[in-house]
Backbone of each chain as ProteinMPNN parsed JSONL, in Angstrom:
{"seq_chain_A": "XXXXXXXXXXXXXXXXXXXXXXXXXXXXXXXXXXXXXXXXXXXXXXXXXXXXXXXXXXXXXXXXXXXXXXXXXXXXXXXXXXXXXXXXXXXXXXXXXXXXXXXXXXXXXXXXXXXXXXXXXXXXXXXXXXXXXXXXXX", "coords_chain_A": {"N_chain_A": [[99.182, 109.125, 111.547], [99.406, 107.273, 108.3], [98.261, 105.776, 105.584], [98.895, 104.701, 102.456], [98.004, 103.551, 99.335], [98.642, 102.269, 96.064], [96.907, 100.338, 93.68], [96.414, 97.295, 91.588], [93.992, 96.334, 91.928], [90.362, 95.547, 92.936], [89.661, 97.751, 95.168], [89.483, 97.772, 99.347], [87.271, 98.796, 101.111], [86.175, 98.594, 103.437], [88.635, 97.977, 104.811], [89.872, 100.475, 104.677], [88.303, 101.707, 106.635], [88.555, 100.535, 108.746], [91.195, 100.993, 109.293], [91.638, 103.499, 109.776], [90.212, 103.991, 111.828], [90.238, 104.596, 115.472], [89.895, 104.785, 118.791], [89.932, 107.437, 119.965], [88.861, 108.806, 118.029], [86.017, 110.819, 117.152], [84.964, 110.751, 114.981], [84.64, 109.672, 111.178], [85.492, 110.35, 107.968], [84.838, 109.434, 104.778], [85.349, 109.537, 101.369], [84.2, 108.287, 98.372], [85.162, 107.406, 95.396], [83.629, 107.342, 92.17], [83.23, 105.332, 89.19], [81.499, 107.161, 86.579], [78.786, 107.04, 84.569], [78.417, 108.512, 82.398], [79.855, 111.244, 80.461], [79.578, 114.834, 79.837], [77.185, 114.014, 78.488], [77.644, 111.804, 77.145], [77.728, 108.342, 76.636], [79.627, 106.525, 78.613], [81.815, 103.873, 78.186], [84.046, 102.548, 79.616], [86.331, 102.98, 82.056], [90.005, 103.662, 81.901], [92.594, 103.768, 83.691], [96.207, 104.688, 84.303], [99.246, 105.318, 85.993], [102.384, 106.972, 87.3], [103.699, 105.404, 88.911], [105.836, 105.44, 91.333], [106.194, 107.992, 92.03], [103.411, 109.056, 92.002], [102.797, 107.543, 94.521], [104.437, 108.93, 96.105], [103.619, 111.661, 95.995], [101.153, 111.483, 96.776], [101.398, 110.589, 99.333], [102.651, 113.109, 100.346], [100.241, 114.438, 100.266], [98.476, 113.423, 101.92], [99.873, 113.734, 104.375], [100.313, 116.258, 104.419], [97.445, 117.144, 104.896], [96.841, 116.033, 107.539], [98.655, 117.541, 109.136], [97.88, 120.194, 108.471], [94.803, 119.865, 109.221], [94.89, 118.782, 111.735], [94.13, 116.037, 111.961], [93.49, 112.464, 112.474], [94.207, 109.855, 111.607], [94.848, 108.572, 108.129], [93.656, 107.069, 105.227], [94.701, 106.349, 102.195], [93.629, 104.886, 99.036], [94.524, 104.469, 95.852], [92.999, 103.174, 92.493], [94.229, 101.253, 89.8], [94.466, 100.554, 86.298], [91.845, 99.035, 84.371], [88.45, 99.971, 84.931], [85.306, 99.364, 85.205], [82.045, 100.817, 84.601], [80.458, 102.259, 87.798], [82.553, 101.137, 89.42], [85.192, 101.551, 91.885], [87.7, 104.038, 91.807], [89.361, 105.38, 93.993], [89.745, 105.704, 97.268], [89.297, 107.512, 100.09], [89.892, 107.698, 103.424], [89.32, 109.128, 106.533], [89.961, 110.05, 110.228], [89.133, 111.521, 112.736], [89.111, 113.785, 115.823], [86.886, 115.218, 115.951], [84.241, 115.955, 113.802], [84.341, 118.083, 111.934], [86.998, 118.871, 111.193], [87.589, 116.29, 110.19], [86.075, 116.158, 107.514], [86.987, 118.483, 106.403], [89.736, 117.521, 106.009], [89.491, 115.271, 104.261], [88.482, 116.529, 102.032], [90.173, 118.017, 101.354], [92.179, 116.346, 100.546], [91.084, 114.603, 98.285], [90.938, 116.528, 96.464], [93.153, 118.107, 96.313], [94.594, 115.644, 95.141], [93.317, 115.304, 92.638], [94.932, 117.553, 91.6], [97.623, 117.333, 91.323], [98.631, 114.62, 91.37], [100.398, 112.324, 89.541], [98.611, 110.535, 87.819], [96.428, 109.331, 85.466], [93.327, 109.127, 83.474], [91.897, 107.745, 81.191], [89.157, 108.205, 78.995], [86.887, 105.755, 77.918], [84.43, 105.245, 74.732], [81.727, 104.203, 73.251], [82.464, 104.719, 70.56], [85.131, 105.786, 70.63], [88.139, 107.019, 72.252], [89.272, 109.031, 74.983], [91.778, 110.871, 76.152], [91.514, 112.204, 79.478], [91.002, 115.711, 80.077], [93.17, 116.271, 78.51], [93.641, 118.043, 76.177], [93.281, 121.727, 75.719]], "CA_chain_A": [[99.308, 107.704, 110.86], [98.706, 107.428, 107.086], [98.283, 104.482, 104.725], [99.181, 105.15, 100.924], [98.25, 102.23, 98.328], [98.161, 102.222, 94.716], [96.609, 99.077, 93.545], [95.751, 96.986, 90.537], [92.979, 95.291, 92.061], [89.406, 96.169, 93.508], [89.737, 98.602, 96.569], [88.519, 97.538, 100.155], [86.662, 100.187, 101.818], [86.16, 98.565, 105.066], [89.866, 97.833, 105.222], [90.394, 101.7, 104.916], [87.566, 102.548, 107.481], [89.403, 100.061, 110.124], [92.827, 101.64, 109.609], [91.741, 105.034, 110.377], [89.595, 103.857, 113.214], [90.995, 104.6, 116.689], [89.335, 105.192, 119.987], [89.851, 108.858, 120.203], [87.978, 109.529, 117.173], [85.013, 111.33, 117.21], [84.017, 110.821, 113.479], [85.528, 109.08, 110.351], [84.979, 110.966, 106.901], [85.119, 108.518, 103.6], [85.554, 109.821, 100.127], [84.382, 107.173, 97.709], [85.583, 107.699, 93.929], [83.025, 106.072, 91.387], [83.083, 105.574, 87.83], [80.292, 107.399, 86.162], [78.469, 106.167, 83.399], [78.55, 109.48, 81.224], [80.768, 112.67, 80.498], [78.954, 115.74, 78.646], [75.831, 113.784, 77.925], [77.662, 110.675, 76.332], [77.856, 107.035, 77.419], [81.189, 105.969, 79.079], [81.787, 102.25, 78.375], [84.915, 102.082, 81.026], [87.567, 104.162, 82.363], [91.441, 103.149, 82.1], [94.035, 104.599, 84.808], [97.569, 104.472, 84.748], [99.989, 105.936, 87.053], [103.726, 107.093, 87.361], [103.687, 104.912, 90.169], [106.449, 105.715, 92.42], [105.921, 109.407, 92.005], [101.906, 108.692, 92.52], [102.598, 107.064, 95.697], [104.918, 109.969, 97.066], [102.881, 112.776, 96.136], [99.562, 110.834, 97.668], [102.025, 110.731, 101.012], [102.619, 114.341, 100.732], [98.832, 115.229, 100.542], [97.995, 112.8, 103.325], [100.833, 114.633, 105.44], [99.85, 117.775, 104.589], [96.123, 116.989, 105.586], [97.148, 115.799, 108.902], [99.031, 118.634, 109.616], [96.828, 121.298, 108.4], [93.699, 119.74, 109.972], [95.048, 118.219, 112.889], [93.425, 114.717, 112.08], [94.172, 111.322, 113.421], [94.632, 108.951, 110.233], [94.498, 108.834, 107.066], [93.971, 105.778, 104.388], [94.396, 106.874, 100.696], [93.786, 104.249, 98.163], [94.261, 104.539, 94.411], [93.448, 101.718, 91.997], [94.658, 101.466, 88.417], [94.135, 99.49, 85.384], [90.625, 99.262, 83.54], [87.508, 99.89, 85.71], [84.135, 99.278, 84.616], [80.961, 101.919, 85.455], [80.281, 101.871, 88.925], [83.433, 100.932, 90.174], [85.923, 102.545, 92.477], [89.253, 104.065, 91.534], [89.714, 105.994, 95.042], [88.957, 105.938, 98.647], [89.97, 108.241, 100.856], [89.137, 107.692, 104.751], [89.834, 110.241, 107.612], [89.495, 110.114, 111.105], [89.369, 113.025, 113.852], [88.362, 114.084, 117.105], [85.583, 115.989, 115.927], [83.765, 115.681, 112.468], [84.639, 119.166, 110.909], [88.096, 118.415, 110.384], [87.427, 115.029, 109.274], [85.313, 116.39, 106.547], [87.889, 119.271, 105.201], [90.935, 117.071, 105.352], [89.046, 114.646, 103.274], [88.023, 117.21, 100.698], [91.682, 118.544, 100.692], [92.681, 114.987, 99.928], [90.937, 114.383, 96.894], [90.747, 117.921, 95.78], [94.673, 118.124, 96.012], [95.1, 114.65, 94.611], [93.111, 115.61, 91.446], [95.397, 118.454, 90.796], [99.104, 116.925, 91.786], [99.148, 113.269, 91.751], [100.491, 111.523, 88.28], [97.618, 109.546, 87.675], [95.542, 109.587, 84.204], [92.373, 108.55, 83.231], [91.177, 107.773, 79.838], [87.369, 107.84, 78.695], [86.435, 104.846, 76.767], [83.279, 105.438, 74.501], [81.565, 103.347, 71.636], [83.007, 105.245, 69.104], [86.656, 106.263, 70.568], [88.575, 107.106, 73.388], [89.793, 110.369, 74.914], [92.356, 111.066, 77.746], [90.636, 113.28, 80.356], [91.868, 117.135, 80.233], [94.76, 116.722, 77.881], [93.596, 119.162, 75.495], [92.476, 122.628, 76.182]], "C_chain_A": [[98.887, 107.907, 109.653], [99.361, 106.069, 106.353], [97.998, 104.539, 103.101], [99.184, 103.82, 99.979], [98.012, 102.874, 97.107], [98.232, 100.639, 94.272], [96.145, 98.556, 92.09], [94.779, 96.089, 90.783], [91.773, 95.955, 92.902], [89.527, 96.825, 95.03], [88.905, 97.796, 97.793], [88.444, 98.34, 101.04], [86.681, 99.557, 103.083], [87.695, 98.218, 105.738], [90.365, 99.446, 105.435], [89.835, 102.419, 106.195], [88.233, 101.886, 108.703], [90.71, 100.875, 110.079], [92.615, 102.792, 110.156], [90.984, 105.02, 111.767], [90.241, 103.926, 114.587], [90.039, 105.115, 117.933], [89.117, 106.714, 120.261], [89.264, 109.741, 119.012], [86.66, 109.785, 117.215], [84.195, 111.191, 115.96], [85.207, 110.297, 112.612], [84.882, 109.716, 108.984], [85.224, 110.204, 105.682], [84.606, 109.445, 102.461], [85.346, 108.589, 99.55], [84.401, 107.831, 96.075], [84.736, 107.002, 93.207], [83.308, 106.414, 89.889], [81.686, 105.903, 87.182], [79.949, 107.11, 84.898], [78.447, 107.273, 82.154], [79.257, 110.763, 81.28], [79.866, 113.424, 79.601], [77.778, 114.813, 77.963], [76.549, 112.273, 77.2], [78.35, 109.617, 77.124], [79.239, 106.781, 77.667], [80.93, 104.304, 78.959], [82.724, 101.585, 79.673], [85.988, 103.189, 81.044], [88.914, 103.133, 82.465], [92.256, 104.254, 82.932], [95.298, 104.113, 84.658], [98.127, 105.594, 85.529], [101.539, 105.888, 86.937], [103.82, 106.494, 88.556], [104.339, 105.285, 91.312], [106.364, 107.176, 92.891], [104.391, 109.507, 92.533], [101.985, 108.227, 93.947], [103.108, 108.144, 96.798], [103.846, 111.118, 96.757], [101.193, 112.538, 96.756], [100.11, 110.921, 99.095], [102.17, 112.017, 101.465], [101.521, 114.738, 101.277], [98.66, 114.672, 101.73], [98.452, 113.54, 104.545], [100.646, 115.586, 105.76], [98.373, 117.588, 105.307], [96.348, 116.951, 106.947], [97.593, 116.641, 109.677], [98.3, 119.844, 109.484], [95.529, 121.336, 109.006], [93.503, 119.112, 111.356], [93.832, 116.844, 112.954], [94.205, 113.625, 112.519], [94.883, 110.572, 112.309], [93.924, 109.362, 109.079], [94.826, 107.574, 106.067], [93.467, 106.701, 102.951], [94.63, 105.735, 99.747], [93.415, 104.315, 96.848], [93.982, 103.392, 93.614], [93.564, 102.374, 90.499], [94.606, 100.502, 87.512], [92.389, 99.83, 84.792], [89.176, 99.022, 84.593], [86.117, 100.121, 84.994], [82.741, 100.695, 85.43], [80.477, 101.378, 86.936], [81.345, 101.491, 89.849], [84.251, 101.615, 90.486], [87.264, 102.982, 92.189], [89.487, 104.649, 92.94], [88.891, 105.924, 96.232], [89.799, 106.422, 99.382], [89.222, 108.352, 102.631], [90.019, 108.285, 105.978], [89.09, 109.832, 108.794], [89.863, 111.423, 112.006], [88.836, 112.766, 114.824], [86.902, 114.432, 116.994], [85.149, 116.228, 113.96], [84.286, 117.28, 111.452], [86.009, 118.933, 110.194], [88.126, 117.372, 109.838], [87.019, 115.504, 107.555], [86.284, 117.513, 105.629], [89.153, 118.666, 105.285], [90.633, 116.111, 104.062], [88.821, 115.053, 101.74], [89.35, 117.712, 100.365], [92.192, 117.537, 100.043], [92.541, 115.039, 98.582], [91.059, 115.777, 96.126], [92.05, 118.052, 95.315], [95.238, 117.055, 94.965], [94.657, 114.904, 93.182], [94.073, 116.673, 90.586], [96.996, 117.986, 90.684], [99.544, 115.26, 91.38], [99.314, 112.711, 90.121], [99.911, 110.476, 88.301], [96.954, 110.217, 86.621], [94.544, 108.759, 84.119], [91.997, 108.692, 81.568], [89.655, 107.17, 79.674], [87.57, 106.931, 77.64], [85.071, 104.935, 76.245], [83.141, 104.176, 73.534], [82.506, 103.51, 70.594], [84.307, 106.036, 69.448], [86.88, 106.461, 72.083], [89.374, 108.574, 73.58], [90.302, 110.43, 76.388], [91.74, 112.381, 78.514], [91.367, 114.778, 80.277], [92.984, 117.309, 79.275], [94.555, 117.876, 77.172], [92.62, 120.429, 75.875], [90.904, 122.74, 75.732]], "O_chain_A": [[97.953, 108.706, 109.576], [100.461, 105.532, 106.478], [96.859, 104.407, 102.654], [100.191, 103.121, 99.868], [97.305, 103.878, 97.014], [99.194, 99.884, 94.413], [95.512, 99.354, 91.399], [94.608, 95.122, 90.04], [92.103, 96.92, 93.592], [89.436, 96.061, 95.991], [87.854, 97.223, 97.504], [89.388, 98.657, 101.763], [87.355, 100.161, 103.917], [87.891, 98.196, 106.953], [91.203, 99.669, 106.308], [90.406, 103.34, 106.778], [88.48, 102.607, 109.669], [91.105, 101.377, 111.131], [93.377, 103.179, 111.041], [91.127, 105.875, 112.641], [90.971, 102.946, 114.734], [89.407, 106.13, 117.644], [88.072, 107.092, 120.79], [89.187, 110.969, 118.978], [85.994, 108.758, 117.342], [82.995, 111.452, 115.884], [86.387, 110.35, 112.962], [83.661, 109.579, 108.901], [86.403, 110.473, 105.454], [83.547, 110.059, 102.594], [86.063, 107.669, 99.943], [83.607, 108.708, 95.736], [84.871, 105.798, 93.423], [83.561, 107.543, 89.467], [80.79, 105.059, 87.216], [80.848, 106.918, 84.079], [78.46, 106.855, 80.996], [79.168, 111.358, 82.354], [79.362, 112.83, 78.648], [77.546, 115.034, 76.774], [75.682, 111.599, 76.646], [79.223, 109.776, 77.977], [80.002, 106.873, 76.705], [80.045, 103.665, 79.528], [82.45, 100.645, 80.419], [86.324, 104.015, 80.195], [88.866, 102.027, 83.003], [92.4, 105.443, 82.645], [95.44, 102.925, 84.945], [97.536, 106.662, 85.687], [102.035, 104.847, 86.505], [104.093, 107.301, 89.445], [103.669, 105.49, 92.324], [106.466, 107.464, 94.084], [104.244, 110.115, 93.593], [101.044, 108.63, 94.63], [102.611, 108.335, 97.908], [103.159, 111.342, 97.753], [100.351, 113.382, 97.061], [99.364, 111.293, 100.0], [101.946, 112.305, 102.64], [101.458, 115.262, 102.39], [98.684, 115.43, 102.7], [97.743, 113.898, 105.485], [100.684, 116.042, 106.903], [98.325, 118.01, 106.463], [96.006, 117.951, 107.579], [97.171, 116.719, 110.831], [98.124, 120.521, 110.498], [95.01, 122.403, 109.335], [92.452, 118.938, 111.972], [92.924, 116.723, 113.776], [95.374, 113.732, 112.889], [96.096, 110.705, 112.149], [92.939, 110.083, 108.916], [95.954, 107.084, 106.017], [92.467, 107.373, 102.699], [95.819, 105.487, 99.545], [92.228, 104.249, 96.527], [94.681, 102.423, 93.914], [93.198, 103.478, 90.096], [94.721, 99.377, 87.998], [91.917, 100.961, 84.903], [88.924, 97.878, 84.972], [85.951, 101.085, 84.247], [82.747, 101.218, 86.544], [80.171, 100.203, 87.137], [81.092, 101.506, 91.054], [84.481, 102.526, 89.692], [88.098, 102.096, 92.376], [90.42, 103.896, 93.216], [87.667, 106.043, 96.272], [90.946, 105.984, 99.47], [88.211, 108.998, 102.906], [91.163, 107.94, 106.275], [87.948, 109.377, 108.732], [90.841, 112.15, 111.832], [88.137, 111.766, 114.982], [85.976, 114.058, 117.715], [85.941, 116.656, 113.121], [84.522, 117.206, 110.246], [86.169, 118.825, 108.978], [88.772, 117.367, 108.79], [87.687, 115.155, 106.582], [86.341, 117.452, 104.401], [89.956, 119.258, 104.564], [91.325, 116.128, 103.044], [88.898, 114.396, 100.702], [89.672, 117.839, 99.184], [92.688, 117.749, 98.936], [93.412, 115.368, 97.776], [91.359, 115.707, 94.934], [92.26, 118.117, 94.104], [96.088, 117.339, 94.121], [95.559, 114.749, 92.359], [94.097, 116.747, 89.358], [97.559, 118.469, 89.701], [100.695, 114.888, 91.147], [98.271, 112.691, 89.468], [100.444, 109.448, 88.718], [96.817, 111.44, 86.645], [94.677, 107.64, 84.615], [91.874, 109.753, 80.956], [89.161, 106.11, 80.06], [88.249, 107.164, 76.641], [84.238, 104.736, 77.129], [84.017, 103.403, 73.148], [83.146, 102.68, 69.948], [84.637, 106.922, 68.66], [86.071, 106.169, 72.964], [89.954, 109.164, 72.668], [89.691, 110.192, 77.43], [91.58, 113.461, 77.946], [92.575, 114.72, 80.508], [93.653, 118.34, 79.225], [95.271, 118.829, 77.481], [91.458, 120.278, 76.25], [90.187, 123.62, 76.208]]}, "seq_chain_B": "XXXXXXXXXXXXXXXXXXXXXXXXXXXXXXXXXXXXXXXXXXXXXXXXXXXXXXXXXXXXXXXXXXXXXXXXXXXXXXXXXXXXXXXX", "coords_chain_B": {"N_chain_B": [[143.36, 125.493, 81.219], [141.4, 122.8, 80.134], [138.809, 122.725, 77.908], [136.019, 120.472, 78.18], [134.554, 119.298, 75.449], [131.435, 118.906, 73.579], [130.395, 117.134, 75.845], [128.57, 114.324, 76.755], [125.276, 113.356, 78.218], [123.082, 110.911, 79.618], [119.893, 110.498, 79.667], [116.722, 108.923, 81.194], [113.533, 108.629, 79.869], [110.164, 108.957, 80.381], [107.087, 108.494, 79.527], [103.889, 109.287, 79.81], [99.976, 108.61, 79.755], [98.415, 110.698, 77.4], [100.863, 111.811, 76.431], [102.419, 109.844, 75.995], [101.226, 108.541, 73.998], [102.077, 110.373, 71.814], [104.87, 110.283, 72.234], [105.744, 107.784, 71.705], [106.397, 105.473, 72.733], [106.595, 103.984, 75.903], [109.12, 104.042, 77.66], [111.963, 105.792, 76.896], [115.67, 106.18, 76.155], [117.64, 108.843, 76.059], [120.151, 110.725, 74.855], [121.878, 113.697, 75.775], [122.99, 116.899, 75.567], [125.665, 117.575, 78.164], [124.332, 118.602, 81.461], [122.193, 120.134, 80.653], [119.123, 122.223, 81.258], [115.611, 121.765, 82.494], [114.179, 123.382, 81.074], [115.469, 123.726, 78.854], [115.559, 120.841, 77.96], [112.917, 120.756, 77.696], [112.121, 122.398, 75.293], [113.946, 121.0, 73.497], [112.378, 118.601, 73.181], [109.652, 119.322, 72.437], [110.606, 120.188, 70.069], [111.066, 117.942, 68.551], [109.067, 116.525, 68.834], [106.426, 117.926, 67.939], [103.575, 117.84, 68.565], [103.45, 117.702, 71.32], [102.911, 120.301, 72.036], [100.45, 121.234, 71.687], [99.206, 120.349, 73.906], [97.117, 120.678, 77.234], [98.88, 121.371, 78.954], [102.234, 120.296, 79.991], [103.723, 118.992, 82.384], [107.45, 118.529, 83.775], [108.818, 116.104, 85.32], [111.681, 115.464, 87.371], [113.374, 112.385, 88.452], [111.229, 111.511, 90.012], [109.948, 113.943, 91.308], [108.447, 116.918, 90.906], [109.956, 119.293, 88.706], [111.69, 122.35, 88.48], [111.895, 124.892, 85.753], [114.618, 125.803, 85.479], [116.294, 124.251, 86.738], [118.913, 121.808, 86.685], [119.825, 119.297, 85.17], [121.15, 115.664, 85.381], [123.287, 113.053, 84.715], [121.88, 109.857, 84.166], [119.531, 110.667, 85.261], [116.103, 110.33, 85.841], [113.581, 111.105, 84.067], [110.273, 112.459, 83.603], [107.288, 112.684, 81.423], [104.716, 114.799, 82.298], [101.827, 115.006, 81.419], [98.71, 116.782, 81.583], [96.985, 116.025, 84.596], [94.804, 113.345, 85.832], [93.654, 111.996, 87.9], [91.721, 110.183, 90.399]], "CA_chain_B": [[141.995, 124.753, 81.559], [140.911, 122.412, 78.908], [137.071, 122.56, 78.325], [135.445, 119.051, 77.636], [133.589, 119.809, 74.266], [130.321, 118.026, 73.313], [130.484, 115.969, 77.03], [126.977, 114.193, 76.628], [124.648, 112.564, 79.393], [122.002, 109.936, 79.281], [118.657, 110.44, 80.898], [115.737, 108.36, 80.767], [112.415, 109.7, 79.707], [109.093, 108.078, 81.068], [105.776, 108.998, 79.073], [102.287, 108.772, 80.22], [98.934, 109.315, 79.195], [98.04, 111.323, 75.985], [102.147, 112.082, 76.247], [103.029, 108.279, 75.746], [100.889, 108.283, 72.589], [102.86, 110.967, 71.253], [106.183, 109.927, 72.115], [105.321, 106.355, 71.028], [106.613, 104.279, 73.915], [106.701, 104.46, 77.86], [110.231, 104.521, 77.996], [113.371, 105.833, 75.707], [116.583, 106.66, 76.683], [117.911, 110.081, 75.351], [121.624, 111.115, 74.967], [121.917, 114.972, 75.284], [124.376, 117.586, 75.981], [125.624, 117.417, 79.633], [124.014, 119.573, 82.368], [121.177, 121.135, 80.367], [118.242, 122.455, 82.045], [114.68, 121.188, 82.392], [113.581, 124.31, 80.278], [116.29, 123.119, 77.529], [115.034, 119.724, 77.685], [111.441, 121.093, 77.018], [112.26, 122.989, 74.165], [114.221, 119.906, 72.369], [111.469, 117.626, 73.002], [108.602, 119.983, 71.571], [110.811, 120.434, 68.802], [111.071, 116.424, 68.009], [107.508, 116.263, 68.903], [105.516, 119.471, 68.195], [102.117, 117.741, 69.162], [103.34, 118.035, 72.981], [102.598, 121.905, 72.202], [99.05, 121.034, 71.697], [98.462, 119.55, 75.357], [96.627, 121.84, 77.957], [100.132, 121.51, 79.695], [103.147, 119.243, 80.199], [104.798, 119.129, 83.34], [108.377, 117.812, 83.94], [108.989, 115.806, 86.635], [112.853, 114.822, 87.503], [113.611, 111.292, 89.609], [109.8, 111.791, 90.706], [109.873, 115.047, 91.729], [108.555, 118.057, 89.726], [111.075, 120.161, 88.592], [111.682, 123.769, 88.361], [112.52, 124.881, 84.54], [115.727, 126.23, 85.605], [116.761, 123.176, 87.26], [119.644, 121.309, 85.67], [119.634, 117.689, 84.811], [122.356, 115.273, 85.735], [123.532, 111.767, 84.017], [121.146, 108.914, 84.647], [118.235, 111.229, 85.79], [114.637, 109.845, 85.142], [112.702, 112.643, 83.592], [108.637, 111.823, 83.51], [106.741, 113.704, 80.758], [103.578, 114.714, 82.921], [100.308, 115.781, 81.007], [97.381, 117.15, 82.473], [96.939, 114.797, 85.721], [93.219, 113.159, 86.081], [93.375, 110.756, 88.887], [90.662, 110.176, 91.517]], "C_chain_B": [[141.469, 124.09, 80.229], [139.302, 121.932, 79.081], [136.849, 121.271, 77.731], [134.455, 119.598, 76.738], [132.66, 118.335, 74.05], [130.221, 116.789, 74.47], [128.52, 115.78, 76.818], [126.651, 113.156, 77.993], [123.389, 111.825, 79.013], [121.142, 110.252, 80.258], [117.605, 109.218, 80.325], [114.098, 109.014, 80.759], [111.096, 108.61, 79.618], [107.915, 109.031, 80.275], [104.468, 108.649, 79.362], [101.205, 109.538, 79.767], [99.108, 109.42, 77.76], [99.939, 111.66, 75.553], [102.686, 110.507, 75.633], [102.685, 108.16, 74.272], [101.556, 108.901, 71.621], [104.088, 110.785, 71.109], [106.377, 108.597, 71.306], [105.605, 105.075, 71.904], [106.999, 105.247, 75.259], [107.973, 104.777, 78.097], [111.4, 104.75, 76.724], [114.298, 106.448, 76.636], [117.234, 108.042, 75.768], [119.262, 110.404, 75.801], [121.485, 112.961, 74.732], [123.16, 115.427, 75.892], [124.348, 117.652, 77.844], [125.088, 118.491, 80.354], [123.026, 120.604, 81.741], [119.993, 121.165, 81.233], [117.012, 121.772, 81.529], [113.677, 122.057, 81.174], [114.1, 123.967, 78.797], [115.685, 121.587, 76.752], [113.667, 119.74, 76.885], [111.485, 121.333, 75.726], [112.563, 121.617, 73.011], [112.953, 118.794, 72.342], [110.182, 117.978, 72.199], [108.74, 119.949, 70.316], [110.731, 118.896, 67.82], [109.847, 115.898, 68.177], [106.624, 117.187, 68.828], [104.003, 118.927, 68.486], [102.068, 117.733, 70.547], [102.728, 119.642, 72.986], [101.213, 121.721, 72.039], [98.177, 120.639, 73.059], [98.275, 121.01, 76.0], [97.933, 122.196, 78.998], [101.049, 120.274, 79.746], [103.98, 119.687, 81.188], [106.077, 118.084, 83.137], [108.667, 116.984, 85.299], [110.75, 115.0, 86.633], [113.015, 113.924, 88.744], [112.285, 111.56, 90.94], [109.562, 112.949, 91.269], [109.509, 116.267, 90.847], [109.462, 118.743, 89.805], [110.862, 121.591, 88.151], [112.49, 124.073, 86.739], [114.136, 124.998, 84.59], [116.643, 125.27, 86.122], [117.838, 122.298, 86.397], [119.702, 119.688, 85.761], [121.29, 116.984, 84.868], [122.072, 113.674, 85.03], [122.686, 111.047, 84.83], [119.828, 109.59, 85.492], [117.02, 110.352, 85.017], [113.647, 110.84, 85.049], [111.436, 112.008, 83.203], [107.862, 113.002, 82.713], [105.287, 114.025, 81.549], [102.276, 115.621, 82.117], [99.3, 116.037, 81.901], [96.856, 115.907, 83.198], [94.943, 114.874, 85.496], [92.946, 112.038, 86.836], [92.028, 111.32, 89.802], [89.197, 110.092, 90.935]], "O_chain_B": [[141.131, 124.819, 79.296], [138.749, 121.191, 79.894], [137.521, 120.976, 76.743], [133.558, 120.317, 77.179], [132.987, 117.165, 74.25], [130.005, 115.632, 74.108], [127.609, 116.606, 76.761], [127.445, 112.434, 78.595], [122.721, 112.224, 78.059], [121.422, 110.312, 81.455], [117.709, 108.705, 79.21], [113.661, 109.78, 81.618], [111.089, 107.618, 78.889], [107.912, 110.248, 80.464], [104.065, 107.53, 79.043], [101.252, 110.725, 79.444], [99.695, 108.626, 77.025], [100.228, 111.725, 74.358], [103.452, 110.461, 74.671], [103.496, 107.8, 73.42], [101.757, 108.293, 70.57], [104.608, 111.034, 70.021], [107.145, 108.496, 70.349], [105.125, 103.95, 71.762], [107.396, 106.381, 75.527], [108.15, 105.802, 78.756], [111.597, 103.953, 75.806], [113.976, 107.078, 77.643], [117.124, 107.903, 74.55], [119.545, 110.374, 76.999], [121.058, 113.442, 73.681], [124.045, 114.801, 76.475], [123.366, 117.744, 78.58], [125.394, 119.565, 79.837], [122.975, 121.757, 82.169], [119.795, 120.188, 81.955], [117.04, 121.232, 80.423], [112.733, 121.569, 80.552], [113.387, 123.93, 77.795], [115.465, 121.309, 75.573], [113.337, 119.096, 75.889], [110.929, 120.554, 74.952], [111.847, 121.264, 72.075], [112.726, 118.21, 71.283], [109.666, 117.169, 71.428], [107.857, 119.797, 69.471], [110.4, 118.836, 66.636], [109.562, 114.815, 67.666], [105.908, 117.292, 69.824], [103.192, 119.838, 68.644], [100.983, 117.749, 71.129], [102.12, 120.063, 73.97], [100.768, 122.677, 72.675], [96.958, 120.62, 73.229], [98.821, 122.066, 75.682], [97.923, 123.189, 79.725], [100.51, 119.191, 79.517], [104.825, 120.568, 81.031], [105.935, 117.028, 82.519], [108.676, 117.626, 86.349], [110.947, 114.03, 85.902], [112.873, 114.381, 89.878], [112.347, 111.716, 92.159], [108.563, 112.821, 91.977], [110.36, 116.602, 90.024], [109.958, 118.954, 90.911], [109.875, 121.911, 87.49], [113.579, 123.538, 86.531], [114.841, 124.348, 83.818], [117.841, 125.486, 85.935], [117.465, 122.113, 85.239], [119.532, 119.152, 86.856], [122.327, 117.552, 84.525], [120.952, 113.196, 84.851], [122.578, 111.335, 86.022], [119.228, 108.912, 86.326], [117.061, 109.857, 83.891], [112.995, 111.291, 85.991], [111.497, 111.017, 82.475], [107.778, 114.125, 83.21], [104.529, 113.109, 81.23], [101.977, 116.789, 82.369], [99.158, 115.415, 82.954], [96.382, 114.935, 82.609], [94.157, 115.776, 85.207], [92.116, 111.192, 86.504], [91.525, 112.442, 89.864], [88.23, 110.076, 91.697]]}, "name": "protein", "num_of_chains": 2, "seq": "XXXXXXXXXXXXXXXXXXXXXXXXXXXXXXXXXXXXXXXXXXXXXXXXXXXXXXXXXXXXXXXXXXXXXXXXXXXXXXXXXXXXXXXXXXXXXXXXXXXXXXXXXXXXXXXXXXXXXXXXXXXXXXXXXXXXXXXXXXXXXXXXXXXXXXXXXXXXXXXXXXXXXXXXXXXXXXXXXXXXXXXXXXXXXXXXXXXXXXXXXXXXXXXXXXXXXXXXXXXXXXXXXX"}
């Protein structure tokens, strides 16, 4: 079972945990992405996230489904937020339940690592003196 | 057999992130030679918008799926320019 959401409002961590909870689970692993206050020593004011929404949801569904199959985990909730996020806010939550903790850790890591490679979501760093799309130029 | 010369097709081009800054708008409609490949579209776009070649990468998606360079486009396809992604 999986739940993928792309939202324009603050994410609900407890909802994600509750979604994956089930009596046959021995553990739940949760990854929470947070907006860091600096990049390469330069102070970040805020981040702006945008997405190719229909494709982002499809790619996140594929990733979660792959994770369930590869690691034999039970449920995955993967929520990503877009819009303007301040330092400390949460752009992504990934919750995974499994009978044993090893698979939950591995599946959760797989989801965030793969999301960062393939999902059509982009972040722009806003500094006091300018803004930059992350990773756009070599 | 009569060959259809100059047959055209319409595709919608969606641009995101820095690609949207380069193209200038989120959505544009393009009229192209019917049945060109993704690679041919890429070449046309780079010629029209040279700053695209400065990016670390640009992938093309057709109807929300990453597309192989040799796949052929169809009328009314939705093509997205996907510069380096940075979600999460």
